[in-house]
C-alpha angles and dihedrals in degrees: 000000000000142000127208107196132188122198132185131198141174121265106339144334114228119197132166112262089248099051104151093111090053092054090045091051091048090055095048092045090056098054102103098195099088096195093050092045091053091047093050095044099041104029118009124174112323131226111173104299094344127092123202126198091193097217136095138183141202133242117268112274123203143087111313147155130208125236105198093181092062095028090235137130116219117208127197120212131303114043132178132215131184121208121185135182144156086226107091092187090057093050093045093048093047093047092047092050093051091051095048101039120093100189107054112168127188112189101324097327127098110230134189128220109238104167138002127186126189121210118190108152108048112170110252129190133175091260122040139165111231135191118206115238090185128015120285113231132195124167146153131212118227134183113237116181091333095312126108115237127186117219118197122203133219124230110257091042108109089229090063092059092042094053093043089053093049090048090054091048090055093047090050093052093044090057105031097031092227138084118276115242110259118253141156112271134181141160118196135167117256087217121012091206094057100055117095132211114229122197112204128186109215110185092324097319120109113226122190119211140158135233129192138082123311141177112236121195127187144093117320090243092053095047090048089053090052090047092052100040105024138261116274126346139330093035097153088055089060105272134123101026112145142168126223109238098175139011122210123206 
């Protein structure tokens, strides 16, 4: 289930260039069910030692300019945000809160809900063309001479698809409490030269992700899970959200 949300505001909206944590905080703050919000924030859906929040969100879209001196991004009204999740209760609660609340604040700016659209039955096929709405991240952590090092992978590298597939398997089991049926799965750039590396600073940690257009192949159920919860890792921090721009039969 997915929301496409449009907000307006007076004058301008100023956010730090790396604003993922602000969007994440805005989403959590606007879940009205306190018990569910605490569960999602503090616990999530468990798979072994991993915990999945099972939602993702896009970058902010709208007219903007960068101020490199102050490390801020200045948006003009209106802006758009996409929030997606397999958890219908989460999407319904968040949408209802936005509609009812009079004092919505993003960063330090009061914003106004102008439009909200709910999408629940997106057409899915076993091969789709996707466009990233926030960077896709896959990584592994290795031990080098007693020190932990994070290695990030580029789309088109077989490891990227493998790790994205394993991530979806774990999400599936955390939510459905059973193993996901095996299938072939791959994500590859349509054009290697048109994908872009994004470096994001999330609360002091540098995260490397990729945006662009990709061909995703897999079972319909698997692609729907990726669509709802995000492709790759760190989805609840604002990574891996995508839209389907074409389906291939």
